C-alpha positions in Angstrom: 54.2 138.3 -94.9 51.1 137.9 -97.1 48.0 139.9 -96.3 44.3 139.9 -97.2 42.9 142.5 -99.5 40.3 144.9 -98.2 37.7 143.3 -100.5 38.6 139.8 -99.3 38.3 140.7 -95.6 35.0 142.4 -96.1 33.6 139.4 -97.9 34.9 137.1 -95.2 33.5 139.3 -92.4 30.0 139.1 -93.8 30.0 135.3 -94.2 29.8 132.6 -91.6 30.5 129.8 -94.1 34.2 129.3 -93.9 35.6 125.8 -94.6 39.2 124.9 -93.7 41.1 122.1 -95.3 44.6 121.8 -93.8 47.0 119.7 -95.9 47.3 116.0 -95.3 50.7 114.5 -94.2 52.0 114.7 -97.8 51.9 118.5 -97.5 50.0 119.1 -100.8 46.7 117.3 -100.6 44.0 119.2 -98.8 42.1 117.3 -96.2 38.3 117.1 -95.9 36.8 120.6 -95.6 35.5 121.4 -92.2 33.0 124.2 -91.5 34.1 126.6 -88.8 33.3 130.0 -87.5 35.8 132.7 -88.3 36.3 136.4 -87.3 38.3 139.3 -88.6 40.3 141.4 -86.1 42.1 144.3 -87.7 43.4 143.0 -91.0 43.7 139.4 -89.8 41.5 136.3 -90.1 41.1 134.0 -87.1 39.3 130.7 -86.4 38.9 128.5 -83.4 38.3 124.8 -83.0 35.0 124.1 -81.2 36.5 121.0 -79.6 39.7 122.7 -78.7 43.2 121.2 -79.3 41.6 117.7 -79.8 40.0 118.9 -83.0 41.4 117.0 -86.0 41.4 120.0 -88.4 43.2 122.1 -85.7 45.9 119.4 -85.2 46.4 119.1 -89.0 46.6 122.9 -89.4 49.3 123.1 -86.8 51.2 120.1 -88.1 51.2 121.2 -91.7 51.0 124.9 -91.3 49.1 125.3 -94.6 46.1 124.2 -96.5 43.1 125.8 -98.2 40.0 127.7 -97.2 36.7 128.1 -99.0 34.5 131.0 -98.2 31.8 132.8 -100.3 33.0 132.0 -103.8 36.7 132.0 -102.9 38.9 129.0 -102.7 42.3 130.1 -101.5 45.7 128.6 -100.4 46.5 129.7 -96.8 48.8 129.3 -93.9 47.9 128.6 -90.3 49.7 129.7 -87.1 48.8 129.4 -83.5 47.7 132.6 -81.8 49.2 133.7 -78.5 47.0 134.6 -75.6 47.5 138.4 -76.0 45.0 138.5 -78.9 42.4 136.2 -77.4 40.4 138.9 -75.7 40.1 140.8 -79.0 39.1 137.6 -80.8 36.5 136.9 -78.1 35.0 140.3 -78.6 34.9 139.7 -82.4 33.1 136.3 -81.9 30.6 137.9 -79.5 29.8 140.7 -82.0 29.6 138.4 -85.0 27.7 135.5 -83.4 25.6 137.2 -80.7 22.6 135.1 -79.8 23.9 131.8 -81.2 23.8 128.7 -79.1 27.4 127.8 -79.8 28.9 131.2 -78.9 29.6 130.4 -75.2 31.7 127.3 -76.1 33.7 129.3 -78.7 34.9 131.7 -76.0 35.8 129.1 -73.3 39.4 128.4 -72.5 39.4 125.1 -74.4 38.5 126.8 -77.7 40.6 129.9 -77.0 43.7 127.6 -76.7 42.9 126.3 -80.2 42.9 129.7 -82.1 44.7 130.0 -85.4 45.6 133.0 -87.6 44.8 132.3 -91.2 46.8 134.2 -93.8 46.9 133.9 -97.6 49.7 131.7 -98.9 52.0 132.7 -101.6 
């Protein structure tokens, strides 16, 4: 299992500028980068699809299981995996702490978005 370095996680925590690009059907070409909110819980990176499971980036992330992210000045190959419900309360709390006061916070912690939560890990 690949893990984030402490330095990478700290940089990711401080930014709200994460772009995901799951691979296209060929499994090697990154799709169009999509800006999303992300949070760090423990030593793991998580993201949710605002439009839930209907989101195209989310569907591609699950289908391909890999892609790239761009955040701060890092462009990294990653894997995506669906998160089970047990972690969603902790992820909700991280979203509430990081994005307190934002208009889009409430939709990000509703059931539709919770069901579209992925863990993002470095590939390699």
